[in-house]
C-alpha positions in Angstrom: 93.9 109.7 103.0 95.5 108.0 106.0 93.6 105.2 107.8 94.4 102.7 110.4 93.1 99.1 110.2 92.9 97.0 113.3 93.6 93.3 112.8 92.4 90.5 115.0 93.0 86.7 115.5 94.9 85.0 112.7 95.1 88.3 110.6 96.9 89.9 113.5 99.3 86.9 113.9 100.0 86.8 110.1 100.7 90.5 109.9 102.8 90.5 113.1 100.9 93.6 114.3 97.5 94.5 115.6 97.4 97.7 113.6 98.3 98.6 110.0 98.5 102.2 108.8 97.6 102.8 105.2 97.6 105.7 102.8 94.8 105.1 100.3 93.0 107.4 97.7 89.8 109.1 98.6 86.7 107.0 97.7 88.6 103.7 98.3 86.2 100.7 98.5 86.4 97.8 100.9 87.5 95.6 98.1 90.3 98.1 97.2 91.2 98.3 100.9 91.9 94.6 101.0 94.4 95.0 98.2 96.1 97.9 100.0 96.2 95.8 103.1 97.9 92.9 101.4 100.4 95.3 99.8 101.3 96.5 103.3 101.3 93.1 104.9 101.9 90.4 102.3 101.4 87.6 104.8 97.7 88.4 104.6 97.5 87.4 100.9 96.2 83.9 101.7 93.3 85.3 103.6 92.5 88.4 101.5 89.3 87.1 100.1 87.9 85.7 103.3 88.8 88.6 105.7 85.7 90.2 107.2 85.9 94.0 107.2 84.0 96.0 109.7 83.5 99.7 109.3 82.3 101.6 112.3 81.4 98.3 114.1 79.3 97.0 111.2 80.1 94.4 108.6 81.0 96.1 105.3 80.3 95.1 101.7 83.0 95.0 99.1 81.6 98.1 97.3 81.2 100.2 100.5 83.4 103.4 100.4 85.9 104.1 103.2 86.0 107.6 104.7 89.0 109.0 106.6 87.1 109.1 109.9 85.9 105.5 109.7 87.0 102.9 112.3 88.1 99.8 110.4 88.7 96.3 111.7 89.6 93.1 109.8 89.4 89.5 111.0 89.2 86.1 109.5 86.2 83.9 109.8 86.0 82.3 113.3 84.2 79.3 114.7 83.6 77.8 118.0 81.1 77.9 120.7 
């Protein structure tokens, strides 16, 4: 299935783009999505384990399954006030 992943903050800067298009198998989990994302944008490798993944505007767990219609966003931890 084809999905688009929106990137924010340092993830966007590292990838050099705000959007990454991926082709992944059906029933791909969030953990597997991270691997596909790094394969498509190797500069994200250093932040792969710390990237937050949101699916349909909610934080996702590593074992959550991605559907083709999901809206996916990734961003690194942020701080500030």
